[in-house]
C-alpha positions in Angstrom: 0.0 0.0 0.0 1.0 3.6 -0.3 0.9 5.9 2.7 0.2 9.6 2.3 2.3 12.0 4.4 3.0 15.6 5.1 6.6 16.7 6.0 6.6 19.5 8.6 9.2 21.3 10.6 9.4 23.6 13.6 12.7 25.5 14.1 14.4 22.8 12.1 13.1 19.9 14.1 11.4 17.9 11.3 8.6 15.4 11.3 6.5 13.1 9.1 2.8 13.6 9.7 0.5 10.6 9.1 -3.3 10.8 9.1 -4.0 7.2 10.3 -7.8 7.3 9.9 -7.2 8.0 6.2 -5.5 4.6 5.9 -7.8 1.8 7.2 -5.9 -1.0 8.7 -2.6 1.0 9.0 -0.6 0.4 12.2 2.4 2.6 12.6 4.9 0.4 14.2 8.4 1.2 15.5 9.9 -0.4 12.4 7.7 1.7 10.1 8.4 4.9 12.0 12.2 4.2 11.8 11.9 3.5 8.1 10.0 6.7 7.4 12.6 8.8 9.3 15.6 7.3 7.6 17.3 10.1 5.7 18.8 7.9 3.1 16.1 5.3 2.4 13.0 7.0 3.7 11.5 10.5 3.8 13.8 11.7 6.5 12.8 13.2 9.8 13.5 13.4 13.6 10.2 11.8 14.3 6.7 10.7 13.1 3.5 12.4 14.2 0.5 10.1 14.0 -3.0 11.5 14.1 -4.8 8.6 15.7 -8.3 10.0 15.6 -10.6 11.8 18.0 -11.3 10.7 21.5 -13.8 12.5 23.8 -13.8 15.5 21.3 -10.0 15.9 21.3 -7.7 14.9 18.4 -5.1 12.4 19.6 -1.4 12.6 18.7 1.2 9.8 19.0 4.9 10.5 18.5 7.6 8.2 17.5 11.3 9.1 17.6 13.6 8.4 14.7 14.7 5.1 16.2 11.1 3.9 16.6 10.8 4.6 20.3 7.7 6.4 21.6 8.0 9.9 23.0 5.5 11.2 25.6 5.5 14.7 24.2 7.3 17.0 21.8 6.7 20.8 21.7 8.0 21.3 18.2 6.1 18.3 17.0 2.9 19.5 18.7 3.1 22.9 17.0 3.5 21.2 13.6 0.7 18.8 14.5 -1.6 21.7 15.4 -0.8 23.5 12.1 -1.7 20.5 10.0 -4.9 19.8 11.9 -6.0 23.4 11.6 -5.0 24.2 8.1 -5.3 20.8 6.4 -7.8 18.7 8.3 -10.4 21.3 9.3 -9.9 21.5 13.0 -10.4 25.3 12.9 -11.0 25.9 16.6 -9.3 28.3 19.0 -7.8 27.0 21.2 -7.2 23.6 19.6 -6.9 21.1 22.5 -4.9 18.0 21.6 -4.5 14.8 23.6 -0.9 13.6 24.0 0.6 10.9 26.1 1.6 13.7 28.5 -2.0 14.9 28.8 -4.1 17.6 27.1 -2.3 20.5 25.5 -4.0 23.7 24.4 -2.7 25.3 21.1 -3.3 28.7 19.6 -2.3 29.6 16.0 -1.5 33.1 14.7 0.1 34.4 11.5 2.9 36.9 10.9 3.0 37.4 7.2 3.4 34.0 5.6 4.6 32.4 8.8 2.5 30.4 11.2 3.3 30.7 14.9 1.9 28.4 17.4 1.7 29.0 21.2 1.2 25.9 23.3 0.2 25.6 26.9 2.8 23.1 28.1 1.5 22.5 31.6 3.6 22.0 34.8 7.3 21.4 35.0 8.1 18.8 37.6 11.0 17.2 39.4 11.0 13.6 37.9 12.5 12.3 41.1 9.7 13.3 43.3 6.9 14.2 40.9 6.6 17.6 42.7 6.6 20.9 40.9 10.0 22.5 40.4 10.8 25.3 42.9 13.5 27.8 43.6 16.8 26.2 44.4 16.0 23.0 42.4 18.5 20.4 43.5 21.2 19.2 41.1 22.5 15.7 40.6 26.1 14.6 40.2 26.4 11.6 38.0 29.5 9.5 37.2 30.4 9.4 33.5 33.3 8.4 31.4 34.4 12.0 31.5 34.1 12.2 35.3 31.3 13.6 37.5 28.8 15.7 35.7 26.3 18.1 37.4 22.9 18.2 35.9 19.3 19.3 36.7 16.5 16.8 36.0 13.2 18.2 34.9 10.0 16.7 33.4 7.7 18.4 31.0 5.8 15.2 30.4 8.9 13.6 29.1 12.3 13.5 30.9 15.1 16.1 30.5 18.5 16.6 32.1 20.0 20.1 31.8 23.7 20.7 31.9 25.0 24.2 32.4 28.2 25.5 30.8 29.9 25.8 27.5 31.2 22.6 26.0 32.7 21.6 22.7 30.5 19.8 20.1 32.7 16.7 20.7 32.1 16.9 24.5 28.4 17.4 24.1 28.2 14.4 21.6 30.0 12.1 23.9 28.3 13.2 27.1 24.8 13.4 25.5 25.0 9.9 24.1 26.1 8.5 27.6 23.5 10.5 29.6 20.5 9.6 27.4 20.9 6.0 28.6 22.5 6.5 32.0 21.2 4.1 34.6 20.0 7.1 36.7 17.2 7.5 34.0 15.3 4.2 33.8 13.4 5.4 30.7 16.2 7.3 29.2 16.4 11.1 29.0 16.9 14.0 26.7 19.9 16.1 27.4 20.1 19.9 27.2 23.3 21.9 27.2 22.5 25.4 28.5 24.5 28.6 28.4 22.8 31.7 29.8 23.6 34.9 27.8 21.5 37.2 30.1 18.3 37.0 32.1 16.1 36.8 28.9 18.3 34.8 26.5 19.7 31.3 26.6 21.8 29.4 24.1 20.7 25.8 23.9 21.9 22.6 22.2 19.8 19.4 22.6 20.8 15.8 22.4 17.5 13.8 22.2 17.1 10.2 23.3 16.5 8.0 20.2 17.5 10.8 17.9 20.9 12.5 18.8 21.5 16.1 18.1 18.5 18.0 16.9 18.1 21.5 15.6 15.5 22.3 18.2 13.4 20.7 21.0 10.3 22.4 22.4 9.9 20.4 25.6 13.7 20.7 26.1 13.4 24.5 25.7 10.6 24.6 28.4 12.6 22.4 30.8 15.7 24.5 30.3 13.9 27.8 30.9 12.2 26.3 34.0 15.6 25.2 35.5 17.0 28.7 34.7 14.1 30.3 36.5 14.5 27.9 39.5 18.2 28.8 39.6 17.3 32.5 39.6 19.1 33.0 36.3 16.0 34.1 34.4 12.7 35.8 35.6 9.5 33.9 36.1 6.4 35.2 34.3 8.3 36.8 31.5 9.2 35.4 28.0 12.7 34.0 27.7 14.2 33.5 24.2 16.1 30.3 23.7 18.5 30.3 20.8 18.8 26.8 19.2 20.6 25.8 16.1 17.3 25.7 14.1 16.0 29.0 15.4 14.5 30.8 18.4 11.7 29.7 20.8 10.0 31.8 23.4 9.1 30.3 26.8 7.3 31.8 29.7 7.4 29.9 33.1 4.9 30.9 35.7 6.3 31.6 39.2 4.7 28.4 40.7 5.9 26.2 37.8 2.4 24.9 37.4 2.1 26.3 33.9 4.3 27.2 31.0 3.9 28.6 27.5 6.0 27.8 24.4 5.7 29.8 21.2 7.5 29.1 17.9 7.0 28.6 14.2 5.6 25.6 12.3 5.9 25.1 8.6 4.8 22.6 6.0 7.8 21.5 3.9 6.2 19.2 1.3 3.7 16.3 1.0 3.6 13.1 -1.0 3.1 9.3 -0.9 5.5 6.5 -0.1 5.0 2.7 -0.7 5.2 0.6 2.4 
């Protein structure tokens, strides 16, 4: 059979969108997701966004990483998902509330010229160790690695993150990121963010995602990083913080109680087509 797809990207984080109800009997497996994401033999992407259908009035999104593993949430992916639902599949409601494995997420679309910007309510940021909301003075962890002890700050935005502060070389980030994503401290793996704070409203960020590797951007990683920066009193709560990633900029606002966060950034359709499977 042939599968119809839409290729989308948000700040360079790219995805293959699949409308599953359009393909009766189609089951998106880890193997199929990995094949679709293959940049040499497939369409090429960081992940696959599957529109599963509508449950209790909410469209449902499932996300596969490039290696076929399932992600609980993805901020860049959710923005792209919302764009396709709104502009291609007729879900023209405001806000557009989407069901993810991390819970319901509210999305609002706006346009600046030919660009589509999507703001997402990303919900609370928690300490994955306790399940409690982050707070000022968020406690770091020191983990043993092949390069020695590394200090990092765990945070969950529905999926796990580990934020490392400081400027490292690309080689150091590659080696450390690969090790930390599968470190025994994180039973389900983790995404790793390398954070360098420019000033109270700007952060440079490089992300090494579990199941993917380096990506041009990561929405949930940007939210987790901004939250840790607020908890460390490096950035203000309640005000937008711009995160500069290799693929572009994202704006994140963390509420003072860490019970709510807002992510805004672009979403773009790249091309569409069909692929035999």
